[in-house]
LOTORPA-989104 format. One record per residue (C-alpha): residue in one letter; residue number from 1; y, x negated, z negated. Coordinates in nm, 4 decimals. Layout:
BEGIN
{residu: a, num: NUM, yy: Y, xx: X, zz: Z}
...
***
This chain:
BEGIN
{residu: m, num: 1, yy: 0.1756, xx: 1.8067, zz: 5.3329}
{residu: e, num: 2, yy: 0.1951, xx: 1.4546, zz: 5.1880}
{residu: s, num: 3, yy: -0.1290, xx: 1.3391, zz: 5.0206}
{residu: i, num: 4, yy: -0.1072, xx: 1.2464, zz: 4.6395}
{residu: f, num: 5, yy: -0.2665, xx: 0.9279, zz: 4.7485}
{residu: s, num: 6, yy: 0.0002, xx: 0.8335, zz: 4.9997}
{residu: a, num: 7, yy: 0.3039, xx: 0.9623, zz: 4.8012}
{residu: g, num: 8, yy: 0.3391, xx: 0.6327, zz: 4.6222}
{residu: i, num: 9, yy: 0.4064, xx: 0.5558, zz: 4.2518}
{residu: d, num: 10, yy: 0.6907, xx: 0.3797, zz: 4.0777}
{residu: p, num: 11, yy: 0.6209, xx: 0.0000, zz: 4.0964}
{residu: a, num: 12, yy: 0.8213, xx: -0.0433, zz: 3.7757}
{residu: q, num: 13, yy: 0.5834, xx: 0.1852, zz: 3.5829}
{residu: s, num: 14, yy: 0.3809, xx: 0.0204, zz: 3.3018}
{residu: l, num: 15, yy: 0.0340, xx: -0.1379, zz: 3.3393}
{residu: e, num: 16, yy: -0.1265, xx: 0.1602, zz: 3.1524}
{residu: d, num: 17, yy: 0.0458, xx: 0.4001, zz: 3.4013}
{residu: r, num: 18, yy: -0.0946, xx: 0.1984, zz: 3.6993}
{residu: v, num: 19, yy: -0.4383, xx: 0.2002, zz: 3.5318}
{residu: a, num: 20, yy: -0.4312, xx: 0.5939, zz: 3.5122}
{residu: s, num: 21, yy: -0.2958, xx: 0.6154, zz: 3.8807}
{residu: v, num: 22, yy: -0.5808, xx: 0.3951, zz: 4.0018}
{residu: y, num: 23, yy: -0.8370, xx: 0.5741, zz: 3.8129}
{residu: r, num: 24, yy: -0.7240, xx: 0.9023, zz: 3.9401}
{residu: y, num: 25, yy: -0.7167, xx: 0.7550, zz: 4.2887}
{residu: a, num: 26, yy: -1.0873, xx: 0.6438, zz: 4.2330}
{residu: v, num: 27, yy: -1.1779, xx: 0.9876, zz: 4.1248}
{residu: g, num: 28, yy: -1.0189, xx: 1.1574, zz: 4.4147}
{residu: k, num: 29, yy: -1.1745, xx: 0.9289, zz: 4.6582}
{residu: g, num: 30, yy: -1.5105, xx: 0.9090, zz: 4.4920}
{residu: a, num: 31, yy: -1.5046, xx: 0.5195, zz: 4.4969}
{residu: i, num: 32, yy: -1.2794, xx: 0.2259, zz: 4.5551}
{residu: n, num: 33, yy: -1.4074, xx: 0.0333, zz: 4.8528}
{residu: a, num: 34, yy: -1.1172, xx: -0.2237, zz: 4.9091}
{residu: l, num: 35, yy: -0.8211, xx: -0.3132, zz: 4.6744}
{residu: r, num: 36, yy: -0.5997, xx: -0.3523, zz: 4.9898}
{residu: t, num: 37, yy: -0.6681, xx: 0.0140, zz: 5.0839}
{residu: v, num: 38, yy: -0.5686, xx: 0.1265, zz: 4.7134}
{residu: a, num: 39, yy: -0.2545, xx: -0.0822, zz: 4.7315}
{residu: d, num: 40, yy: -0.1453, xx: 0.0503, zz: 5.0537}
{residu: d, num: 41, yy: -0.2180, xx: 0.4089, zz: 4.9497}
{residu: l, num: 42, yy: -0.0386, xx: 0.3837, zz: 4.6121}
{residu: v, num: 43, yy: 0.2436, xx: 0.1590, zz: 4.7437}
{residu: l, num: 44, yy: 0.1513, xx: -0.1093, zz: 4.5039}
{residu: g, num: 45, yy: 0.1186, xx: -0.4897, zz: 4.5196}
{residu: i, num: 46, yy: -0.2432, xx: -0.6329, zz: 4.5313}
{residu: p, num: 47, yy: -0.1829, xx: -0.8127, zz: 4.1748}
{residu: d, num: 48, yy: -0.0928, xx: -0.4815, zz: 4.0291}
{residu: v, num: 49, yy: -0.3942, xx: -0.3031, zz: 4.1655}
{residu: t, num: 50, yy: -0.6180, xx: -0.6020, zz: 4.0579}
{residu: a, num: 51, yy: -0.4827, xx: -0.5912, zz: 3.7084}
{residu: a, num: 52, yy: -0.5465, xx: -0.2170, zz: 3.6970}
{residu: v, num: 53, yy: -0.8912, xx: -0.2497, zz: 3.8135}
{residu: k, num: 54, yy: -0.9737, xx: -0.5252, zz: 3.5616}
{residu: q, num: 55, yy: -0.8530, xx: -0.2980, zz: 3.2775}
{residu: l, num: 56, yy: -1.0677, xx: -0.0092, zz: 3.4243}
{residu: l, num: 57, yy: -1.3788, xx: -0.2279, zz: 3.4288}
{residu: a, num: 58, yy: -1.3010, xx: -0.3375, zz: 3.0695}
{residu: y, num: 59, yy: -1.2574, xx: 0.0178, zz: 2.9591}
{residu: r, num: 60, yy: -1.5931, xx: 0.0995, zz: 3.1399}
{residu: l, num: 61, yy: -1.4048, xx: 0.3642, zz: 3.3431}
{residu: l, num: 62, yy: -1.5164, xx: 0.1801, zz: 3.6732}
{residu: r, num: 63, yy: -1.8463, xx: 0.0364, zz: 3.7356}
{residu: e, num: 64, yy: -1.9623, xx: -0.1832, zz: 4.0244}
{residu: e, num: 65, yy: -2.2209, xx: -0.0088, zz: 4.2240}
{residu: s, num: 66, yy: -2.5322, xx: -0.1887, zz: 4.3497}
{residu: h, num: 67, yy: -2.4238, xx: -0.1815, zz: 4.7019}
{residu: p, num: 68, yy: -2.3780, xx: -0.4323, zz: 4.9799}
{residu: e, num: 69, yy: -2.0160, xx: -0.3591, zz: 4.9931}
{residu: g, num: 70, yy: -1.9674, xx: -0.3758, zz: 4.6086}
{residu: r, num: 71, yy: -1.7860, xx: -0.0419, zz: 4.5738}
{residu: l, num: 72, yy: -1.6264, xx: 0.0465, zz: 4.2414}
{residu: v, num: 73, yy: -1.7446, xx: 0.4002, zz: 4.1247}
{residu: p, num: 74, yy: -1.5445, xx: 0.5985, zz: 3.8562}
{residu: v, num: 75, yy: -1.7221, xx: 0.6726, zz: 3.5244}
{residu: d, num: 76, yy: -1.6924, xx: 0.9840, zz: 3.3137}
{residu: p, num: 77, yy: -1.4373, xx: 0.8866, zz: 3.0453}
{residu: e, num: 78, yy: -1.6684, xx: 1.0358, zz: 2.7712}
{residu: i, num: 79, yy: -1.9623, xx: 0.8255, zz: 2.8795}
{residu: a, num: 80, yy: -1.7269, xx: 0.5218, zz: 2.9084}
{residu: a, num: 81, yy: -1.5895, xx: 0.5744, zz: 2.5593}
{residu: a, num: 82, yy: -1.9436, xx: 0.6144, zz: 2.4199}
{residu: s, num: 83, yy: -2.0644, xx: 0.2856, zz: 2.5740}
{residu: l, num: 84, yy: -1.7619, xx: 0.1004, zz: 2.4030}
{residu: v, num: 85, yy: -1.7903, xx: 0.2697, zz: 2.0624}
{residu: s, num: 86, yy: -2.1626, xx: 0.2435, zz: 2.0233}
{residu: p, num: 87, yy: -2.1474, xx: -0.1324, zz: 1.9659}
{residu: m, num: 88, yy: -1.8712, xx: -0.1019, zz: 1.7312}
{residu: e, num: 89, yy: -2.0498, xx: 0.1563, zz: 1.5135}
{residu: r, num: 90, yy: -2.3503, xx: -0.0470, zz: 1.5141}
{residu: e, num: 91, yy: -2.1560, xx: -0.3453, zz: 1.3883}
{residu: i, num: 92, yy: -1.9893, xx: -0.1280, zz: 1.1170}
{residu: y, num: 93, yy: -2.3213, xx: -0.0138, zz: 0.9927}
{residu: q, num: 94, yy: -2.4495, xx: -0.3699, zz: 0.9939}
{residu: r, num: 95, yy: -2.1336, xx: -0.4780, zz: 0.8023}
{residu: r, num: 96, yy: -2.1816, xx: -0.2035, zz: 0.5521}
{residu: e, num: 97, yy: -2.5394, xx: -0.3003, zz: 0.4967}
{residu: q, num: 98, yy: -2.4331, xx: -0.6576, zz: 0.4318}
{residu: i, num: 99, yy: -2.1699, xx: -0.5462, zz: 0.1880}
{residu: a, num: 100, yy: -2.4145, xx: -0.3297, zz: -0.0002}
{residu: q, num: 101, yy: -2.6675, xx: -0.6225, zz: -0.0295}
{residu: i, num: 102, yy: -2.3784, xx: -0.8695, zz: -0.1517}
{residu: q, num: 103, yy: -2.2843, xx: -0.6211, zz: -0.4092}
{residu: e, num: 104, yy: -2.6390, xx: -0.5506, zz: -0.5066}
{residu: r, num: 105, yy: -2.7078, xx: -0.9252, zz: -0.5443}
{residu: s, num: 106, yy: -2.3802, xx: -0.9820, zz: -0.7282}
{residu: d, num: 107, yy: -2.4544, xx: -0.7051, zz: -0.9800}
{residu: a, num: 108, yy: -2.7988, xx: -0.8468, zz: -1.0558}
{residu: l, num: 109, yy: -2.6593, xx: -1.2013, zz: -1.0979}
{residu: r, num: 110, yy: -2.3669, xx: -1.0969, zz: -1.3005}
{residu: q, num: 111, yy: -2.5963, xx: -0.9411, zz: -1.5683}
{residu: d, num: 112, yy: -2.7652, xx: -1.2828, zz: -1.6060}
{residu: y, num: 113, yy: -2.4267, xx: -1.4374, zz: -1.6346}
{residu: v, num: 114, yy: -2.3069, xx: -1.2246, zz: -1.8922}
{residu: r, num: 115, yy: -2.6249, xx: -1.2487, zz: -2.0990}
{residu: s, num: 116, yy: -2.6473, xx: -1.6285, zz: -2.0816}
{residu: s, num: 117, yy: -2.2756, xx: -1.7252, zz: -2.0844}
{residu: p, num: 118, yy: -2.1170, xx: -1.8407, zz: -2.4041}
{residu: p, num: 119, yy: -1.8365, xx: -1.6342, zz: -2.5664}
{residu: a, num: 120, yy: -1.5084, xx: -1.6739, zz: -2.3894}
{residu: t, num: 121, yy: -1.2796, xx: -1.9446, zz: -2.5320}
{residu: s, num: 122, yy: -0.9095, xx: -1.9621, zz: -2.5157}
{residu: l, num: 123, yy: -0.9529, xx: -2.1992, zz: -2.2002}
{residu: s, num: 124, yy: -1.1980, xx: -1.9505, zz: -2.0271}
{residu: s, num: 125, yy: -1.0682, xx: -1.6205, zz: -2.1306}
{residu: v, num: 126, yy: -0.8024, xx: -1.6224, zz: -1.8331}
{residu: e, num: 127, yy: -0.8921, xx: -1.6252, zz: -1.4759}
{residu: h, num: 128, yy: -0.6555, xx: -1.6408, zz: -1.1804}
{residu: v, num: 129, yy: -0.6805, xx: -1.5326, zz: -0.8199}
{residu: a, num: 130, yy: -0.4250, xx: -1.4797, zz: -0.5405}
{residu: g, num: 131, yy: -0.4336, xx: -1.2573, zz: -0.2315}
{residu: p, num: 132, yy: -0.4794, xx: -0.8713, zz: -0.1870}
{residu: m, num: 133, yy: -0.8519, xx: -0.8820, zz: -0.1450}
{residu: e, num: 134, yy: -0.9028, xx: -1.0981, zz: -0.4333}
{residu: v, num: 135, yy: -0.6723, xx: -0.9018, zz: -0.6752}
{residu: g, num: 136, yy: -0.8348, xx: -0.5747, zz: -0.5353}
{residu: g, num: 137, yy: -1.1741, xx: -0.7175, zz: -0.6363}
{residu: f, num: 138, yy: -1.0481, xx: -0.7826, zz: -0.9783}
{residu: l, num: 139, yy: -0.9250, xx: -0.4397, zz: -1.0295}
{residu: k, num: 140, yy: -1.2320, xx: -0.2606, zz: -0.8656}
{residu: l, num: 141, yy: -1.4791, xx: -0.4682, zz: -1.0926}
{residu: a, num: 142, yy: -1.2772, xx: -0.3659, zz: -1.3986}
{residu: a, num: 143, yy: -1.2429, xx: 0.0027, zz: -1.3018}
{residu: d, num: 144, yy: -1.6277, xx: 0.0275, zz: -1.2142}
{residu: a, num: 145, yy: -1.7014, xx: -0.1032, zz: -1.5828}
{residu: c, num: 146, yy: -1.4374, xx: 0.1056, zz: -1.7545}
{residu: d, num: 147, yy: -1.5480, xx: 0.4082, zz: -1.9568}
{residu: q, num: 148, yy: -1.2737, xx: 0.5067, zz: -2.1953}
{residu: e, num: 149, yy: -0.9238, xx: 0.4374, zz: -2.1031}
{residu: v, num: 150, yy: -0.6978, xx: 0.2734, zz: -1.8316}
{residu: i, num: 151, yy: -0.3285, xx: 0.1977, zz: -1.8893}
{residu: v, num: 152, yy: -0.1212, xx: 0.1102, zz: -1.5855}
{residu: l, num: 153, yy: 0.2245, xx: -0.0417, zz: -1.5981}
{residu: r, num: 154, yy: 0.3675, xx: 0.0105, zz: -1.2467}
{residu: s, num: 155, yy: 0.6881, xx: -0.2032, zz: -1.2030}
{residu: g, num: 156, yy: 0.9363, xx: -0.1507, zz: -0.9042}
{residu: r, num: 157, yy: 0.8711, xx: -0.5115, zz: -0.7994}
{residu: p, num: 158, yy: 0.6486, xx: -0.6673, zz: -0.5384}
{residu: d, num: 159, yy: 0.3789, xx: -0.7416, zz: -0.8045}
{residu: a, num: 160, yy: 0.3119, xx: -0.3641, zz: -0.8069}
{residu: s, num: 161, yy: 0.1895, xx: -0.3626, zz: -0.4411}
{residu: a, num: 162, yy: -0.1794, xx: -0.4260, zz: -0.5368}
{residu: l, num: 163, yy: -0.1799, xx: -0.1203, zz: -0.7452}
{residu: e, num: 164, yy: -0.1413, xx: 0.1245, zz: -0.4526}
{residu: n, num: 165, yy: -0.5077, xx: 0.1217, zz: -0.3667}
{residu: f, num: 166, yy: -0.6232, xx: 0.1040, zz: -0.7235}
{residu: l, num: 167, yy: -0.4171, xx: 0.4127, zz: -0.8147}
{residu: r, num: 168, yy: -0.5993, xx: 0.6184, zz: -0.5387}
{residu: i, num: 169, yy: -0.9244, xx: 0.6091, zz: -0.7373}
{residu: t, num: 170, yy: -0.7570, xx: 0.7842, zz: -1.0350}
{residu: p, num: 171, yy: -0.9479, xx: 1.1252, zz: -0.9757}
{residu: r, num: 172, yy: -1.2819, xx: 0.9246, zz: -0.9771}
{residu: l, num: 173, yy: -1.1870, xx: 0.7656, zz: -1.3170}
{residu: t, num: 174, yy: -1.0814, xx: 1.1007, zz: -1.4698}
{residu: e, num: 175, yy: -1.3943, xx: 1.2716, zz: -1.3396}
{residu: r, num: 176, yy: -1.6013, xx: 1.0180, zz: -1.5449}
{residu: g, num: 177, yy: -1.3984, xx: 1.1091, zz: -1.8507}
{residu: v, num: 178, yy: -1.1635, xx: 0.7999, zz: -1.8468}
{residu: t, num: 179, yy: -0.8245, xx: 0.8575, zz: -1.9680}
{residu: v, num: 180, yy: -0.5543, xx: 0.7245, zz: -1.7356}
{residu: q, num: 181, yy: -0.2009, xx: 0.6625, zz: -1.8501}
{residu: v, num: 182, yy: 0.0599, xx: 0.5441, zz: -1.5786}
{residu: l, num: 183, yy: 0.4030, xx: 0.4089, zz: -1.6869}
{residu: c, num: 184, yy: 0.6625, xx: 0.3930, zz: -1.4030}
{residu: e, num: 185, yy: 1.0287, xx: 0.3200, zz: -1.3936}
{residu: h, num: 186, yy: 1.2917, xx: 0.6037, zz: -1.4005}
{residu: r, num: 187, yy: 1.3952, xx: 0.5209, zz: -1.0393}
{residu: s, num: 188, yy: 1.0510, xx: 0.6577, zz: -0.9258}
{residu: r, num: 189, yy: 1.2007, xx: 1.0043, zz: -0.9889}
{residu: a, num: 190, yy: 1.4679, xx: 0.9629, zz: -0.7333}
{residu: d, num: 191, yy: 1.2525, xx: 0.8350, zz: -0.4416}
{residu: f, num: 192, yy: 1.0709, xx: 1.1024, zz: -0.2470}
{residu: t, num: 193, yy: 0.7765, xx: 0.8866, zz: -0.1584}
{residu: a, num: 194, yy: 0.7220, xx: 0.7668, zz: -0.5236}
{residu: r, num: 195, yy: 0.7473, xx: 1.1267, zz: -0.6365}
{residu: i, num: 196, yy: 0.4741, xx: 1.2230, zz: -0.3824}
{residu: k, num: 197, yy: 0.2619, xx: 0.9472, zz: -0.5309}
{residu: i, num: 198, yy: 0.3400, xx: 1.0443, zz: -0.8886}
{residu: k, num: 199, yy: 0.2399, xx: 1.4080, zz: -0.8017}
{residu: n, num: 200, yy: -0.1005, xx: 1.2889, zz: -0.6639}
{residu: l, num: 201, yy: -0.1519, xx: 1.0926, zz: -0.9836}
{residu: i, num: 202, yy: -0.0846, xx: 1.4034, zz: -1.1916}
{residu: d, num: 203, yy: -0.3002, xx: 1.6190, zz: -0.9772}
{residu: g, num: 204, yy: -0.5802, xx: 1.3449, zz: -1.0102}
{residu: g, num: 205, yy: -0.5594, xx: 1.3999, zz: -1.3948}
{residu: a, num: 206, yy: -0.3449, xx: 1.1087, zz: -1.4922}
{residu: q, num: 207, yy: -0.0747, xx: 1.1128, zz: -1.7587}
{residu: v, num: 208, yy: 0.2678, xx: 0.9706, zz: -1.6042}
{residu: r, num: 209, yy: 0.5695, xx: 0.8759, zz: -1.7951}
{residu: t, num: 210, yy: 0.8781, xx: 0.6835, zz: -1.6992}
{residu: v, num: 211, yy: 1.1188, xx: 0.4351, zz: -1.8687}
{residu: s, num: 212, yy: 1.4131, xx: 0.2461, zz: -1.7860}
{residu: q, num: 213, yy: 1.2294, xx: -0.0962, zz: -1.7220}
{residu: v, num: 214, yy: 0.8822, xx: -0.2048, zz: -1.6665}
{residu: p, num: 215, yy: 0.8924, xx: -0.5742, zz: -1.7049}
{residu: r, num: 216, yy: 0.5785, xx: -0.6348, zz: -1.4612}
{residu: a, num: 217, yy: 0.2813, xx: -0.4702, zz: -1.3243}
{residu: a, num: 218, yy: -0.0437, xx: -0.4736, zz: -1.5325}
{residu: v, num: 219, yy: -0.3661, xx: -0.2672, zz: -1.5985}
{residu: i, num: 220, yy: -0.5255, xx: -0.2704, zz: -1.9357}
{residu: f, num: 221, yy: -0.8956, xx: -0.1374, zz: -1.9434}
{residu: d, num: 222, yy: -1.0869, xx: -0.0169, zz: -2.2454}
{residu: r, num: 223, yy: -0.8366, xx: -0.1999, zz: -2.4708}
{residu: s, num: 224, yy: -1.0403, xx: -0.5125, zz: -2.4081}
{residu: l, num: 225, yy: -0.9442, xx: -0.6309, zz: -2.0684}
{residu: a, num: 226, yy: -0.6013, xx: -0.6787, zz: -1.9098}
{residu: i, num: 227, yy: -0.5124, xx: -0.7766, zz: -1.5527}
{residu: l, num: 228, yy: -0.1638, xx: -0.8950, zz: -1.5078}
{residu: l, num: 229, yy: -0.0205, xx: -0.8818, zz: -1.1541}
{residu: g, num: 230, yy: 0.2594, xx: -1.1248, zz: -1.0083}
{residu: f, num: 231, yy: 0.3823, xx: -1.2369, zz: -0.6851}
{residu: a, num: 232, yy: 0.4168, xx: -1.5935, zz: -0.5616}
{residu: d, num: 233, yy: 0.4470, xx: -1.7709, zz: -0.2264}
{residu: g, num: 234, yy: 0.4505, xx: -1.4406, zz: -0.0506}
{residu: e, num: 235, yy: 0.1349, xx: -1.2843, zz: -0.1839}
{residu: v, num: 236, yy: 0.0186, xx: -1.0916, zz: -0.4759}
{residu: t, num: 237, yy: -0.1571, xx: -1.2728, zz: -0.7716}
{residu: a, num: 238, yy: -0.3627, xx: -1.1614, zz: -1.0740}
{residu: s, num: 239, yy: -0.4675, xx: -1.3044, zz: -1.4041}
{residu: r, num: 240, yy: -0.7516, xx: -1.1463, zz: -1.5797}
{residu: v, num: 241, yy: -0.7158, xx: -1.1885, zz: -1.9534}
{residu: r, num: 242, yy: -1.0101, xx: -1.1359, zz: -2.2055}
{residu: s, num: 243, yy: -0.8689, xx: -1.2847, zz: -2.5142}
{residu: g, num: 244, yy: -0.8668, xx: -1.0023, zz: -2.7730}
{residu: h, num: 245, yy: -0.5305, xx: -1.1369, zz: -2.9412}
{residu: v, num: 246, yy: -0.3506, xx: -1.1362, zz: -2.6126}
{residu: v, num: 247, yy: -0.4870, xx: -0.7907, zz: -2.4924}
{residu: q, num: 248, yy: -0.3955, xx: -0.6454, zz: -2.8315}
{residu: f, num: 249, yy: -0.0357, xx: -0.7862, zz: -2.8074}
{residu: l, num: 250, yy: 0.0036, xx: -0.6279, zz: -2.4652}
{residu: l, num: 251, yy: -0.1355, xx: -0.2949, zz: -2.6012}
{residu: d, num: 252, yy: 0.1295, xx: -0.2954, zz: -2.8915}
{residu: m, num: 253, yy: 0.3981, xx: -0.3594, zz: -2.6323}
{residu: t, num: 254, yy: 0.2720, xx: -0.0940, zz: -2.4037}
{residu: n, num: 255, yy: 0.2378, xx: 0.1563, zz: -2.6781}
{residu: q, num: 256, yy: 0.6008, xx: 0.1150, zz: -2.7580}
{residu: l, num: 257, yy: 0.7051, xx: 0.1579, zz: -2.3995}
{residu: w, num: 258, yy: 0.4848, xx: 0.4680, zz: -2.3725}
{residu: d, num: 259, yy: 0.6178, xx: 0.6254, zz: -2.6905}
{residu: a, num: 260, yy: 0.9718, xx: 0.5786, zz: -2.5752}
{residu: a, num: 261, yy: 0.8968, xx: 0.6979, zz: -2.2297}
{residu: t, num: 262, yy: 0.9771, xx: 1.0453, zz: -2.0819}
{residu: g, num: 263, yy: 0.6947, xx: 1.2559, zz: -1.9426}
{residu: v, num: 264, yy: 0.6659, xx: 1.3634, zz: -1.5792}
{residu: d, num: 265, yy: 0.5417, xx: 1.7214, zz: -1.5576}
{residu: s, num: 266, yy: 0.5686, xx: 1.7897, zz: -1.1932}
{residu: f, num: 267, yy: 0.6975, xx: 1.6808, zz: -0.8501}
{residu: e, num: 268, yy: 1.0419, xx: 1.8452, zz: -0.9479}
{residu: s, num: 269, yy: 1.0934, xx: 1.6136, zz: -1.2423}
{residu: g, num: 270, yy: 1.4024, xx: 1.4252, zz: -1.1347}
{residu: y, num: 271, yy: 1.6761, xx: 1.1948, zz: -1.2661}
{residu: a, num: 272, yy: 1.8389, xx: 1.4652, zz: -1.4772}
{residu: e, num: 273, yy: 1.5756, xx: 1.4388, zz: -1.7456}
{residu: v, num: 274, yy: 1.6270, xx: 1.0702, zz: -1.7917}
{residu: a, num: 275, yy: 1.9967, xx: 1.0169, zz: -1.7083}
{residu: d, num: 276, yy: 2.0933, xx: 0.9631, zz: -2.0711}
{residu: d, num: 277, yy: 1.8244, xx: 0.6974, zz: -2.1260}
{residu: l, num: 278, yy: 1.9016, xx: 0.5292, zz: -1.7886}
{residu: q, num: 279, yy: 2.2722, xx: 0.5161, zz: -1.8871}
{residu: l, num: 280, yy: 2.1869, xx: 0.3699, zz: -2.2375}
{residu: t, num: 281, yy: 2.0075, xx: 0.0857, zz: -2.0765}
{residu: m, num: 282, yy: 2.2564, xx: 0.0322, zz: -1.8190}
{residu: v, num: 283, yy: 2.5693, xx: 0.0140, zz: -2.0642}
{residu: s, num: 284, yy: 2.3830, xx: -0.2159, zz: -2.3117}
{residu: l, num: 285, yy: 2.3224, xx: -0.4502, zz: -2.0129}
{residu: m, num: 286, yy: 2.6886, xx: -0.4079, zz: -1.8980}
{residu: a, num: 287, yy: 2.8122, xx: -0.4988, zz: -2.2427}
{residu: r, num: 288, yy: 2.6335, xx: -0.8342, zz: -2.2122}
{residu: g, num: 289, yy: 2.8405, xx: -0.9338, zz: -1.9227}
{residu: y, num: 290, yy: 2.5562, xx: -0.9129, zz: -1.6520}
{residu: t, num: 291, yy: 2.6518, xx: -0.9216, zz: -1.2773}
{residu: d, num: 292, yy: 2.5687, xx: -0.6175, zz: -1.0854}
{residu: e, num: 293, yy: 2.2806, xx: -0.8104, zz: -0.9007}
{residu: i, num: 294, yy: 2.1258, xx: -0.9117, zz: -1.2249}
{residu: l, num: 295, yy: 2.1630, xx: -0.5712, zz: -1.3724}
{residu: a, num: 296, yy: 2.0052, xx: -0.3987, zz: -1.0579}
{residu: r, num: 297, yy: 1.7246, xx: -0.6493, zz: -1.0734}
{residu: k, num: 298, yy: 1.6493, xx: -0.5672, zz: -1.4296}
{residu: l, num: 299, yy: 1.6443, xx: -0.1974, zz: -1.3648}
{residu: g, num: 300, yy: 1.4429, xx: -0.2409, zz: -1.0525}
{residu: m, num: 301, yy: 1.6869, xx: -0.0623, zz: -0.8239}
{residu: s, num: 302, yy: 1.8994, xx: -0.1577, zz: -0.5357}
{residu: v, num: 303, yy: 2.2524, xx: -0.3163, zz: -0.5922}
{residu: r, num: 304, yy: 2.4124, xx: -0.0413, zz: -0.4095}
{residu: t, num: 305, yy: 2.2425, xx: 0.2319, zz: -0.6276}
{residu: c, num: 306, yy: 2.3293, xx: 0.0424, zz: -0.9339}
{residu: r, num: 307, yy: 2.7055, xx: 0.0192, zz: -0.8400}
{residu: r, num: 308, yy: 2.6965, xx: 0.4030, zz: -0.7931}
{residu: h, num: 309, yy: 2.5761, xx: 0.4546, zz: -1.1431}
{residu: i, num: 310, yy: 2.8376, xx: 0.2181, zz: -1.2723}
{residu: a, num: 311, yy: 3.1211, xx: 0.3732, zz: -1.0898}
{residu: t, num: 312, yy: 3.0102, xx: 0.7090, zz: -1.2304}
{residu: m, num: 313, yy: 3.0078, xx: 0.5906, zz: -1.5895}
{residu: m, num: 314, yy: 3.3356, xx: 0.3935, zz: -1.5443}
{residu: h, num: 315, yy: 3.5010, xx: 0.7002, zz: -1.4390}
{residu: e, num: 316, yy: 3.3520, xx: 0.9232, zz: -1.7273}
{residu: l, num: 317, yy: 3.4524, xx: 0.6440, zz: -1.9754}
{residu: n, num: 318, yy: 3.8024, xx: 0.5831, zz: -1.8334}
{residu: a, num: 319, yy: 3.7181, xx: 0.2164, zz: -1.8200}
{residu: v, num: 320, yy: 3.8865, xx: -0.0447, zz: -1.5862}
{residu: s, num: 321, yy: 3.5956, xx: -0.2924, zz: -1.5882}
{residu: r, num: 322, yy: 3.2294, xx: -0.3093, zz: -1.6316}
{residu: f, num: 323, yy: 3.2670, xx: -0.5051, zz: -1.9611}
{residu: q, num: 324, yy: 3.5059, xx: -0.2360, zz: -2.0926}
{residu: a, num: 325, yy: 3.2751, xx: 0.0444, zz: -1.9936}
{residu: g, num: 326, yy: 2.9773, xx: -0.1253, zz: -2.1699}
{residu: v, num: 327, yy: 3.1736, xx: -0.1830, zz: -2.4919}
{residu: r, num: 328, yy: 3.3105, xx: 0.1742, zz: -2.4904}
{residu: a, num: 329, yy: 2.9713, xx: 0.3200, zz: -2.4237}
{residu: s, num: 330, yy: 2.8062, xx: 0.1160, zz: -2.6825}
{residu: g, num: 331, yy: 3.0760, xx: 0.2227, zz: -2.9406}
{residu: r, num: 332, yy: 3.0133, xx: 0.5847, zz: -2.8724}
{residu: l, num: 333, yy: 2.6510, xx: 0.5302, zz: -2.9325}
{residu: l, num: 334, yy: 2.7151, xx: 0.3851, zz: -3.2527}
{residu: g, num: 335, yy: 2.9454, xx: 0.6606, zz: -3.3503}
{residu: d, num: 336, yy: 3.2673, xx: 0.4660, zz: -3.3216}
{residu: g, num: 337, yy: 3.4451, xx: 0.6615, zz: -3.0519}
***
């Protein structure tokens, strides 16, 4: 019977496959004495065997024995993995310790800063940062200090990307007695992934409503601090606003949106509940003569989805153009048709 060590392996196989074959060979033989022998037995080229052995040494699955002939001895994979992971775990622990020290030092110094700094002026009441880590830091600091209310405006644009991690802490906020209100766009009801996220928010204690349009992503904390999110030069940005007048203006606008929004009660809440509101917004924009591309952007949906809605409405209104459909629909709303 032909030995498994002389049967040969496909020379076209990947490096990882050759690594596994050479390791099995070493386990079967007890050691590797010469690369030429391995190459001959496995019908591989010397460069292939050399590359596989280098990987096995890097993976700690082979070790060089203190032996005049320099044999390579196979190592138990569990032991090899432990020898690789332990330094990583040690480094992770050290990093966590450093992070804790930085946060502790920052918290202590911030108290001094807050006590000694003059009242915010119109020039100092707005701070800007760019980058996901910096924006995430803004949101985390505000969330840690919040103790009453968080209002989230979640647009369907790139500026909302920084909200994903923040919204995951909703259960922690509600457990502390903080009221969390999240306003999304109607199109979130049609997207399966978005509906899963909304369900998680509701399960975490948040109140969720949807409207046709959310102009931009923002978070308002305790009616005294607002973080406005944006997207520029390929990265998310944030502006932290402390001005009382500006925050109150944003609150007034947000409250109007919230009062006009439709509640989301469960994962099953779909488009049917908001179809009329969505069509009202769409026809009002159509009546102004907006192109499909602009209309889709304003509604936060794809052009294809937007055109599908328009086609449905034009059929229902027996209209031959978008403009005519918009005018007819507007007339019906006003009681003229």
